[in-house]
ZAMAR-809929 format. One line per field, with one value per atom (N, C-alpha, C, CB): residue in three letters; atom name; x, y, z. Coordinates in Angstrom, 2 decimals, padded with zeros to 5 digits. Glycine has a CB too. Example, Ala and Ser with C-alpha at 12.3 -4.5 7.8 and 13.67 -1.06 7.14 Angstrom:
2
rest <- (ALA	ALA	ALA	ALA	SER	SER	SER	SER)
atom <- (N	CA	C	CB	N	CA	C	CB)
X <- (013.19	012.30	013.20	011.31	012.85	013.67	012.90	014.08)
Y <- (-005.69	-004.50	-003.30	-004.47	-002.25	-001.06	000.03	-000.60)
Z <- (007.80	007.80	007.80	009.05	007.08	007.14	007.87	005.72)
% end
This chain:
142
rest <- (MET	MET	MET	MET	SER	SER	SER	SER	GLY	GLY	GLY	GLY	ILE	ILE	ILE	ILE	ASN	ASN	ASN	ASN	LYS	LYS	LYS	LYS	VAL	VAL	VAL	VAL	ILE	ILE	ILE	ILE	LEU	LEU	LEU	LEU	VAL	VAL	VAL	VAL	GLY	GLY	GLY	GLY	HIS	HIS	HIS	HIS	LEU	LEU	LEU	LEU	GLY	GLY	GLY	GLY	LYS	LYS	LYS	LYS	ASP	ASP	ASP	ASP	PRO	PRO	PRO	PRO	GLU	GLU	GLU	GLU	VAL	VAL	VAL	VAL	ARG	ARG	ARG	ARG	HIS	HIS	HIS	HIS	LEU	LEU	LEU	LEU	ASP	ASP	ASP	ASP	GLY	GLY	GLY	GLY	GLY	GLY	GLY	GLY	VAL	VAL	VAL	VAL	THR	THR	THR	THR	VAL	VAL	VAL	VAL	ALA	ALA	ALA	ALA	SER	SER	SER	SER	PHE	PHE	PHE	PHE	PRO	PRO	PRO	PRO	LEU	LEU	LEU	LEU	ALA	ALA	ALA	ALA	THR	THR	THR	THR	SER	SER	SER	SER	GLU	GLU	GLU	GLU	THR	THR	THR	THR	TYR	TYR	TYR	TYR	ASN	ASN	ASN	ASN	LYS	LYS	LYS	LYS	ASP	ASP	ASP	ASP	GLY	GLY	GLY	GLY	ARG	ARG	ARG	ARG	ARG	ARG	ARG	ARG	VAL	VAL	VAL	VAL	GLU	GLU	GLU	GLU	GLN	GLN	GLN	GLN	THR	THR	THR	THR	GLU	GLU	GLU	GLU	TRP	TRP	TRP	TRP	HIS	HIS	HIS	HIS	ASN	ASN	ASN	ASN	ILE	ILE	ILE	ILE	VAL	VAL	VAL	VAL	LEU	LEU	LEU	LEU	TRP	TRP	TRP	TRP	ARG	ARG	ARG	ARG	GLY	GLY	GLY	GLY	LEU	LEU	LEU	LEU	ALA	ALA	ALA	ALA	ASP	ASP	ASP	ASP	VAL	VAL	VAL	VAL	ALA	ALA	ALA	ALA	SER	SER	SER	SER	LYS	LYS	LYS	LYS	TYR	TYR	TYR	TYR	LEU	LEU	LEU	LEU	GLN	GLN	GLN	GLN	LYS	LYS	LYS	LYS	GLY	GLY	GLY	GLY	LYS	LYS	LYS	LYS	LEU	LEU	LEU	LEU	VAL	VAL	VAL	VAL	TYR	TYR	TYR	TYR	ILE	ILE	ILE	ILE	GLU	GLU	GLU	GLU	GLY	GLY	GLY	GLY	LYS	LYS	LYS	LYS	LEU	LEU	LEU	LEU	ARG	ARG	ARG	ARG	THR	THR	THR	THR	ARG	ARG	ARG	ARG	SER	SER	SER	SER	PHE	PHE	PHE	PHE	GLU	GLU	GLU	GLU	ASP	ASP	ASP	ASP	ARG	ARG	ARG	ARG	GLU	GLU	GLU	GLU	LYS	LYS	LYS	LYS	VAL	VAL	VAL	VAL	LYS	LYS	LYS	LYS	LYS	LYS	LYS	LYS	TYR	TYR	TYR	TYR	VAL	VAL	VAL	VAL	THR	THR	THR	THR	GLU	GLU	GLU	GLU	VAL	VAL	VAL	VAL	VAL	VAL	VAL	VAL	ALA	ALA	ALA	ALA	GLU	GLU	GLU	GLU	ASN	ASN	ASN	ASN	PHE	PHE	PHE	PHE	THR	THR	THR	THR	ILE	ILE	ILE	ILE	LEU	LEU	LEU	LEU	GLY	GLY	GLY	GLY	ARG	ARG	ARG	ARG	ARG	ARG	ARG	ARG	SER	SER	SER	SER	ASP	ASP	ASP	ASP	PHE	PHE	PHE	PHE	GLU	GLU	GLU	GLU	PRO	PRO	PRO	PRO	THR	THR	THR	THR	PRO	PRO	PRO	PRO	VAL	VAL	VAL	VAL	SER	SER	SER	SER	ASN	ASN	ASN	ASN	GLU	GLU	GLU	GLU	GLY	GLY	GLY	GLY	THR	THR	THR	THR	THR	THR	THR	THR	PRO	PRO	PRO	PRO	LYS	LYS	LYS	LYS	SER	SER	SER	SER	GLU	GLU	GLU	GLU	SER	SER	SER	SER	GLU	GLU	GLU	GLU	TYR	TYR	TYR	TYR	THR	THR	THR	THR	ASP	ASP	ASP	ASP	GLN	GLN	GLN	GLN	SER	SER	SER	SER	ASP	ASP	ASP	ASP	THR	THR	THR	THR	SER	SER	SER	SER	GLY	GLY	GLY	GLY	ASP	ASP	ASP	ASP	LEU	LEU	LEU	LEU	PRO	PRO	PRO	PRO	PHE	PHE	PHE	PHE)
atom <- (N	CA	C	CB	N	CA	C	CB	N	CA	C	CB	N	CA	C	CB	N	CA	C	CB	N	CA	C	CB	N	CA	C	CB	N	CA	C	CB	N	CA	C	CB	N	CA	C	CB	N	CA	C	CB	N	CA	C	CB	N	CA	C	CB	N	CA	C	CB	N	CA	C	CB	N	CA	C	CB	N	CA	C	CB	N	CA	C	CB	N	CA	C	CB	N	CA	C	CB	N	CA	C	CB	N	CA	C	CB	N	CA	C	CB	N	CA	C	CB	N	CA	C	CB	N	CA	C	CB	N	CA	C	CB	N	CA	C	CB	N	CA	C	CB	N	CA	C	CB	N	CA	C	CB	N	CA	C	CB	N	CA	C	CB	N	CA	C	CB	N	CA	C	CB	N	CA	C	CB	N	CA	C	CB	N	CA	C	CB	N	CA	C	CB	N	CA	C	CB	N	CA	C	CB	N	CA	C	CB	N	CA	C	CB	N	CA	C	CB	N	CA	C	CB	N	CA	C	CB	N	CA	C	CB	N	CA	C	CB	N	CA	C	CB	N	CA	C	CB	N	CA	C	CB	N	CA	C	CB	N	CA	C	CB	N	CA	C	CB	N	CA	C	CB	N	CA	C	CB	N	CA	C	CB	N	CA	C	CB	N	CA	C	CB	N	CA	C	CB	N	CA	C	CB	N	CA	C	CB	N	CA	C	CB	N	CA	C	CB	N	CA	C	CB	N	CA	C	CB	N	CA	C	CB	N	CA	C	CB	N	CA	C	CB	N	CA	C	CB	N	CA	C	CB	N	CA	C	CB	N	CA	C	CB	N	CA	C	CB	N	CA	C	CB	N	CA	C	CB	N	CA	C	CB	N	CA	C	CB	N	CA	C	CB	N	CA	C	CB	N	CA	C	CB	N	CA	C	CB	N	CA	C	CB	N	CA	C	CB	N	CA	C	CB	N	CA	C	CB	N	CA	C	CB	N	CA	C	CB	N	CA	C	CB	N	CA	C	CB	N	CA	C	CB	N	CA	C	CB	N	CA	C	CB	N	CA	C	CB	N	CA	C	CB	N	CA	C	CB	N	CA	C	CB	N	CA	C	CB	N	CA	C	CB	N	CA	C	CB	N	CA	C	CB	N	CA	C	CB	N	CA	C	CB	N	CA	C	CB	N	CA	C	CB	N	CA	C	CB	N	CA	C	CB	N	CA	C	CB	N	CA	C	CB	N	CA	C	CB	N	CA	C	CB	N	CA	C	CB	N	CA	C	CB	N	CA	C	CB	N	CA	C	CB	N	CA	C	CB	N	CA	C	CB	N	CA	C	CB	N	CA	C	CB	N	CA	C	CB	N	CA	C	CB	N	CA	C	CB	N	CA	C	CB	N	CA	C	CB	N	CA	C	CB	N	CA	C	CB	N	CA	C	CB	N	CA	C	CB	N	CA	C	CB	N	CA	C	CB	N	CA	C	CB	N	CA	C	CB	N	CA	C	CB	N	CA	C	CB	N	CA	C	CB	N	CA	C	CB	N	CA	C	CB	N	CA	C	CB	N	CA	C	CB	N	CA	C	CB	N	CA	C	CB	N	CA	C	CB)
X <- (109.44	109.74	110.90	108.51	111.86	112.99	112.68	114.26	113.43	113.20	113.95	113.63	113.75	114.41	115.23	113.37	116.48	117.38	117.89	118.58	117.23	117.54	117.55	116.53	118.61	118.74	119.01	119.88	118.29	118.52	118.72	117.34	119.85	120.17	120.63	121.26	120.28	120.83	121.34	119.76	122.63	123.21	124.59	123.26	125.19	126.51	127.56	126.51	128.74	129.83	130.29	130.99	130.47	130.94	132.43	130.51	133.17	134.61	135.05	135.37	136.28	136.80	136.79	138.24	136.59	136.62	137.96	136.34	137.88	139.07	139.28	138.93	140.41	140.66	141.71	141.13	141.42	142.35	142.53	141.86	143.72	144.00	144.25	145.25	143.37	143.44	144.33	142.05	144.61	145.39	144.70	145.56	145.48	144.92	144.57	143.70	144.92	144.68	143.27	145.03	142.44	141.06	141.05	140.16	140.35	140.24	138.90	140.43	138.91	137.67	137.75	137.45	136.65	136.56	135.37	136.44	135.48	134.37	134.33	134.51	133.12	132.93	131.56	133.07	131.41	130.09	129.29	130.22	127.99	127.08	125.99	126.47	125.75	124.72	123.47	125.24	122.33	121.04	120.25	120.27	119.52	118.76	117.31	119.39	116.44	115.03	114.56	114.16	113.61	113.06	111.57	113.30	111.10	109.68	109.32	109.35	108.04	107.54	107.17	106.33	107.63	107.29	106.91	108.48	105.67	105.16	105.37	105.84	105.19	105.29	106.70	104.64	107.69	109.06	109.69	109.92	110.60	111.25	112.38	111.79	112.35	113.36	114.04	112.72	115.37	116.12	116.74	117.21	116.58	117.15	118.11	116.04	119.34	120.37	120.68	121.65	120.74	121.15	122.48	120.06	123.34	124.64	124.64	125.80	125.14	125.18	126.62	124.26	127.02	128.36	128.26	128.90	128.99	128.95	130.24	128.75	130.13	131.28	131.17	131.37	132.27	132.33	133.50	132.48	133.33	134.34	134.88	133.76	136.09	136.76	136.76	136.11	136.31	136.35	135.55	135.85	134.43	133.61	134.36	132.27	135.16	135.99	137.06	136.64	137.64	138.65	138.06	139.25	136.86	136.20	135.85	134.92	135.35	134.99	136.21	134.35	137.35	138.55	139.00	139.69	138.67	139.07	138.08	139.23	136.78	135.76	134.99	134.80	135.03	134.24	135.12	133.55	134.55	135.23	134.21	135.97	134.72	133.88	132.98	134.74	131.68	130.72	129.98	131.41	130.47	129.79	128.45	130.66	127.48	126.14	126.09	125.05	125.68	125.63	124.33	126.82	123.94	122.83	123.49	121.86	123.10	123.70	122.62	124.56	122.84	121.99	122.85	121.34	122.28	123.03	122.15	124.21	122.81	122.08	122.70	122.10	121.89	122.35	123.10	121.17	124.18	124.93	125.28	126.21	125.11	125.53	126.63	124.34	127.72	128.84	129.25	130.05	129.96	130.42	131.94	129.76	132.52	133.95	134.22	134.73	135.42	135.81	136.75	136.48	136.48	137.37	138.61	136.63	139.45	140.71	140.49	141.56	139.35	139.03	138.24	138.23	138.18	137.49	135.98	138.04	135.42	133.98	133.43	133.61	132.40	131.82	131.00	130.94	131.28	130.60	129.92	131.59	128.87	128.15	128.13	126.71	128.22	128.13	127.26	129.55	126.37	125.53	126.02	124.02	126.22	126.75	125.87	128.19	125.98	125.35	126.45	124.65	126.33	127.29	126.76	127.48	127.45	126.98	127.18	127.73	126.17	126.23	126.42	124.96	126.01	126.28	126.06	125.39	126.61	126.39	126.40	127.47	125.75	125.71	126.04	124.33	126.99	127.33	126.26	128.75	125.70	124.69	125.29	123.46	124.70	125.19	125.66	126.30	126.54	127.06	127.98	127.79	128.12	129.00	130.43	129.00	130.88	132.24	132.41	132.57	131.32	131.40	131.79	130.07	131.69	132.00	133.48	131.18	134.25	135.67	136.39	136.26	137.42	138.18	138.98	139.12	139.38	140.20	141.55	140.38	142.13	143.38	144.54	143.76	144.51	145.61	145.75	145.43	144.63	144.70	143.94	144.16	144.11	143.31	144.06	142.77	145.20	145.99	145.33	147.38	145.02	144.45	143.01	145.24	142.29	140.90	139.98	140.67	138.85	137.83	136.51	137.79	135.76	134.48	133.49	133.90	132.62	131.56	130.69	130.73	130.15	129.38	128.18	128.93	127.59	126.41	126.77	125.42	128.05	128.56	127.93	128.30	127.65	127.04	128.02	125.69	128.17	129.12	128.42	130.32	128.73	128.06	129.09	127.06	128.85	129.70	129.54	129.34	130.63	130.58	130.88	131.55	130.98	131.28	130.08	131.64	130.35	129.31	128.40	129.94	127.13	126.15	125.07	125.52	125.36	124.35	123.82	124.91	124.63	124.17	123.26	125.34	123.13	122.30	120.91	122.97	120.55	119.25	118.14	119.18	117.06	116.02	115.06	115.26	115.29	114.38	115.14	113.48)
Y <- (086.79	087.43	086.71	087.45	087.49	086.88	086.69	087.73	085.83	085.53	086.49	084.10	086.29	087.11	086.18	087.91	086.55	085.81	086.78	085.16	086.84	087.81	087.11	088.98	087.32	086.74	087.87	085.67	087.87	088.81	088.00	089.84	088.20	087.47	088.42	086.41	088.13	088.81	087.71	089.72	087.75	086.70	087.06	085.41	086.10	086.28	085.51	085.84	086.12	085.44	084.26	086.40	083.11	081.91	081.89	080.70	082.65	082.79	084.03	081.51	084.46	085.61	085.31	085.96	086.36	086.13	085.55	087.44	084.59	084.02	084.77	082.45	085.44	086.30	085.65	087.71	085.62	085.10	086.14	083.74	086.16	087.05	086.17	087.99	086.28	085.46	086.12	085.20	085.39	085.95	087.20	084.91	088.20	089.44	090.42	089.15	090.09	091.01	091.03	092.36	090.07	090.01	089.42	089.16	090.10	089.65	088.98	090.83	087.87	087.19	086.84	085.89	087.08	086.74	085.83	088.03	084.91	084.00	083.70	082.68	083.42	083.07	082.43	084.32	081.63	081.09	082.10	079.75	082.15	083.04	082.18	084.15	082.40	081.65	082.50	081.21	081.95	082.58	081.62	082.91	082.19	081.35	081.80	081.40	080.84	081.16	080.29	080.92	080.83	080.09	079.85	080.83	078.76	078.43	077.57	077.70	077.45	076.62	075.25	077.29	074.24	072.86	072.18	072.12	071.77	071.11	071.96	069.75	073.27	074.17	074.56	073.55	074.14	074.55	075.26	073.32	076.13	076.95	076.17	078.27	076.13	075.42	076.42	074.23	076.37	077.24	076.39	078.03	076.85	076.16	077.10	075.65	076.66	077.48	076.92	077.53	077.80	077.45	078.12	077.88	077.44	078.00	078.27	077.04	079.44	079.89	080.21	081.13	079.80	080.14	081.48	079.02	082.49	083.84	084.09	084.91	084.68	085.02	086.48	084.09	087.21	088.62	088.80	089.56	089.64	089.83	091.25	089.49	091.40	092.66	093.63	093.32	094.85	095.88	095.51	097.17	094.85	094.42	093.41	093.81	092.56	091.60	092.34	090.59	093.38	094.16	094.82	095.23	095.40	096.04	095.01	096.78	093.86	092.81	092.34	091.62	092.23	091.76	092.75	091.54	094.02	095.04	095.17	096.38	095.00	095.33	094.15	096.25	093.00	091.87	090.89	091.15	090.37	089.38	088.37	090.06	087.25	086.21	086.81	085.07	086.46	086.90	088.18	087.08	088.99	090.24	089.96	091.12	090.81	090.72	091.57	091.17	090.96	091.68	091.41	091.30	092.41	092.31	092.15	093.58	091.13	090.85	090.72	089.56	091.37	091.19	090.60	092.55	089.66	089.05	088.14	088.28	087.19	086.22	084.84	086.66	083.83	082.45	082.04	081.50	081.32	080.74	079.32	081.58	078.41	077.03	076.75	076.03	076.21	075.88	074.44	076.85	073.88	072.50	072.46	071.58	071.41	071.19	069.70	072.02	069.27	067.87	067.80	067.28	066.87	066.70	065.89	065.99	065.56	064.87	063.49	064.74	062.89	061.56	061.67	060.75	062.87	063.14	062.96	062.23	063.14	063.08	064.50	062.43	064.67	065.99	066.38	066.03	067.56	068.08	069.40	068.28	069.72	070.98	071.75	070.71	073.07	073.92	075.13	074.37	075.50	076.68	077.76	076.35	078.96	080.08	081.31	080.39	082.24	083.55	084.50	084.03	085.03	086.03	087.38	085.96	087.98	089.23	090.40	089.51	091.25	092.48	093.70	092.64	093.60	094.64	094.06	095.89	094.75	094.33	095.55	093.31	095.40	096.44	095.80	097.15	096.40	095.91	096.39	096.39	095.49	095.83	095.74	094.89	096.42	096.32	097.65	095.32	097.60	098.79	099.58	098.40	100.86	101.73	101.18	103.15	100.59	100.04	098.87	099.59	098.25	097.16	097.64	096.43	098.95	099.49	099.81	100.73	099.68	099.99	098.84	100.23	099.17	098.10	097.30	098.69	096.11	095.30	096.00	093.86	095.99	096.70	096.25	096.55	095.02	094.48	095.15	093.01	095.52	096.00	097.30	094.95	098.29	099.50	100.69	099.87	100.48	101.59	102.23	101.12	103.52	104.27	103.96	104.03	103.35	103.01	103.79	101.51	104.15	104.83	104.16	106.37	103.73	103.09	104.10	102.43	103.64	104.50	104.92	103.79	106.12	106.65	105.79	108.04	105.17	104.35	102.88	104.50	102.57	101.20	100.30	100.64	100.87	100.10	100.02	100.73	098.83	098.61	097.93	097.78	098.40	097.90	097.56	098.92	096.49	096.11	097.15	094.68	097.77	098.84	098.36	099.92	097.05	096.54	096.77	095.03	096.83	097.11	095.89	097.48	096.08	095.00	095.38	094.66	096.32	096.78	095.67	097.89	094.64	093.52	092.57	092.76	092.77	091.88	092.42	091.63	093.55	094.13	093.26	095.54	093.04	092.14	092.79	091.61	094.00	094.68	095.41	095.66)
Z <- (-173.71	-172.46	-171.80	-171.54	-171.29	-170.60	-169.12	-170.78	-168.48	-167.07	-166.15	-166.76	-164.87	-163.85	-162.97	-163.01	-162.76	-161.90	-160.85	-162.72	-159.70	-158.66	-157.31	-158.66	-156.53	-155.20	-154.22	-155.16	-153.09	-152.01	-150.74	-151.86	-150.08	-148.86	-147.77	-149.13	-146.54	-145.36	-144.45	-144.64	-144.17	-143.34	-142.84	-144.10	-142.16	-141.56	-142.35	-140.08	-142.54	-143.21	-142.37	-143.47	-143.01	-142.33	-142.15	-143.07	-142.97	-142.83	-143.61	-143.34	-143.41	-144.14	-145.64	-143.66	-146.46	-147.90	-148.37	-148.64	-149.25	-149.88	-151.18	-150.12	-151.32	-152.47	-153.37	-152.02	-154.67	-155.66	-156.76	-156.25	-157.35	-158.47	-159.69	-158.18	-160.67	-161.87	-162.91	-162.45	-163.99	-165.09	-165.62	-166.23	-165.95	-166.46	-165.35	-167.28	-164.11	-163.01	-162.47	-163.43	-162.84	-162.36	-160.94	-163.32	-160.04	-158.65	-158.43	-157.67	-157.69	-157.33	-155.84	-158.21	-155.13	-153.72	-153.52	-152.83	-152.58	-152.30	-150.80	-153.11	-150.32	-148.92	-148.74	-148.02	-147.68	-147.37	-146.55	-146.60	-146.78	-146.04	-145.42	-146.97	-144.14	-143.41	-143.26	-142.03	-143.67	-143.41	-142.53	-144.75	-141.57	-140.64	-140.58	-139.24	-140.37	-140.13	-138.98	-141.42	-138.22	-137.09	-137.31	-135.77	-136.77	-136.86	-135.65	-138.20	-135.39	-134.29	-134.81	-133.60	-134.09	-134.43	-133.13	-135.15	-133.05	-131.85	-130.60	-131.68	-130.74	-129.60	-129.19	-128.46	-129.94	-129.61	-130.81	-129.19	-130.49	-131.51	-132.18	-130.89	-133.51	-134.29	-135.21	-135.10	-135.27	-136.17	-137.27	-135.40	-138.51	-139.66	-140.36	-140.63	-140.57	-141.21	-142.59	-140.35	-143.57	-144.94	-145.22	-146.00	-145.96	-146.35	-147.84	-145.97	-148.20	-149.60	-149.98	-149.82	-151.18	-151.70	-152.42	-152.67	-151.94	-152.51	-153.28	-151.40	-154.47	-155.30	-155.71	-156.56	-155.57	-155.97	-156.93	-154.73	-157.93	-158.97	-158.98	-160.33	-159.47	-159.76	-158.57	-160.94	-158.78	-157.74	-156.52	-158.28	-156.72	-155.58	-154.72	-156.08	-155.35	-154.61	-153.81	-155.57	-154.38	-153.66	-152.43	-154.58	-152.57	-151.43	-150.36	-151.90	-150.78	-149.83	-149.04	-150.56	-149.71	-149.02	-147.94	-150.01	-148.09	-147.11	-145.96	-147.80	-146.23	-145.24	-144.65	-145.85	-145.30	-144.80	-144.03	-145.96	-142.95	-142.12	-141.62	-140.93	-141.17	-140.59	-139.52	-140.00	-139.58	-138.58	-138.91	-137.31	-139.85	-140.17	-140.83	-141.09	-140.51	-141.08	-142.34	-140.06	-143.46	-144.73	-145.47	-145.61	-146.27	-147.22	-148.58	-147.17	-149.32	-150.63	-151.68	-150.58	-152.83	-154.00	-155.11	-154.46	-155.83	-156.91	-157.74	-156.37	-158.40	-159.23	-159.08	-160.72	-159.31	-159.22	-160.47	-158.98	-160.27	-161.37	-161.00	-161.69	-161.94	-161.74	-162.75	-161.91	-162.25	-163.14	-162.89	-162.92	-163.84	-163.70	-163.82	-164.76	-163.25	-163.35	-163.17	-162.29	-163.53	-163.32	-162.13	-164.58	-161.21	-160.07	-160.50	-158.90	-159.57	-159.88	-160.48	-158.64	-160.14	-160.69	-161.99	-159.67	-162.57	-163.85	-163.75	-164.94	-162.54	-162.34	-162.44	-160.96	-163.27	-163.45	-162.22	-164.71	-161.67	-160.49	-160.85	-159.31	-160.11	-160.30	-159.00	-160.81	-159.10	-157.93	-158.29	-157.44	-157.36	-157.55	-156.61	-157.29	-157.15	-156.40	-156.58	-156.83	-155.65	-155.80	-156.23	-154.46	-157.45	-157.93	-157.48	-159.50	-156.52	-155.91	-156.88	-154.58	-156.93	-157.74	-156.85	-158.59	-155.58	-154.58	-153.20	-154.80	-152.21	-150.83	-149.93	-150.38	-148.78	-147.76	-146.43	-147.72	-145.72	-144.39	-143.43	-143.95	-142.64	-141.66	-140.27	-141.79	-139.32	-137.95	-137.41	-137.86	-136.42	-135.76	-136.68	-134.49	-136.38	-137.15	-137.19	-136.56	-136.10	-136.05	-137.02	-134.64	-137.43	-138.40	-139.79	-138.47	-140.03	-141.35	-141.52	-141.60	-140.46	-140.54	-141.23	-139.13	-142.02	-142.68	-141.66	-143.75	-142.07	-141.20	-141.03	-141.77	-139.82	-139.57	-140.44	-138.14	-140.90	-141.68	-143.03	-141.86	-143.68	-145.06	-145.27	-146.00	-144.39	-144.51	-145.09	-143.19	-145.66	-146.17	-147.38	-146.53	-147.25	-148.36	-148.67	-149.56	-147.74	-148.01	-147.10	-147.84	-147.63	-146.85	-147.18	-147.15	-146.15	-146.45	-147.01	-145.19	-147.89	-148.39	-147.23	-149.49	-147.32	-146.20	-145.86	-146.50	-146.82	-146.59	-146.40	-147.74	-146.46	-146.38	-147.43	-145.00	-148.59	-149.67	-150.83	-150.13	-151.40	-152.46	-153.61	-151.96	-154.82	-156.02	-157.07	-156.55	-157.80	-158.92	-160.01	-159.44	-160.42	-161.41	-162.82	-161.03	-163.01	-164.34	-165.27	-164.29	-166.55	-167.54	-167.70	-168.90	-167.40	-167.54	-168.54	-166.19	-169.43	-170.35	-171.25	-171.19	-171.48	-172.30	-171.55	-172.83	-170.24	-169.42	-169.17	-168.12	-169.75	-169.50	-170.09	-170.06	-169.33	-169.80	-170.79	-168.64	-171.22	-172.17	-173.25	-171.44)
% end
């Protein structure tokens, strides 16, 4: 039996998506997402915030660059990935990211409008839901 790697987050963008174009025309966008939970401790309300590194690829990255901005509330579905790299001092580092497979903008209707800077020829989906359309048929668990 294979395992399940599924992440669901609802939170606010910590900054505008950072968009890069890799060799071969592949687009990747990344941003931090803040999720918060509150609980009572000794009769007082305490809020705890967690920060998550979100990565979006290809068409989903293009859509994110047009519609997502710092502070927007989004629902994200994806999977965890841990990768390693060497820093400048040749020390091996590890980073865990959420690779988004789809997202939905939450909030007011005006939140679904693209940013004025890059809205040429774009129309938001009616449901404000965006899904990675890349072929994942090899990733099916059955």
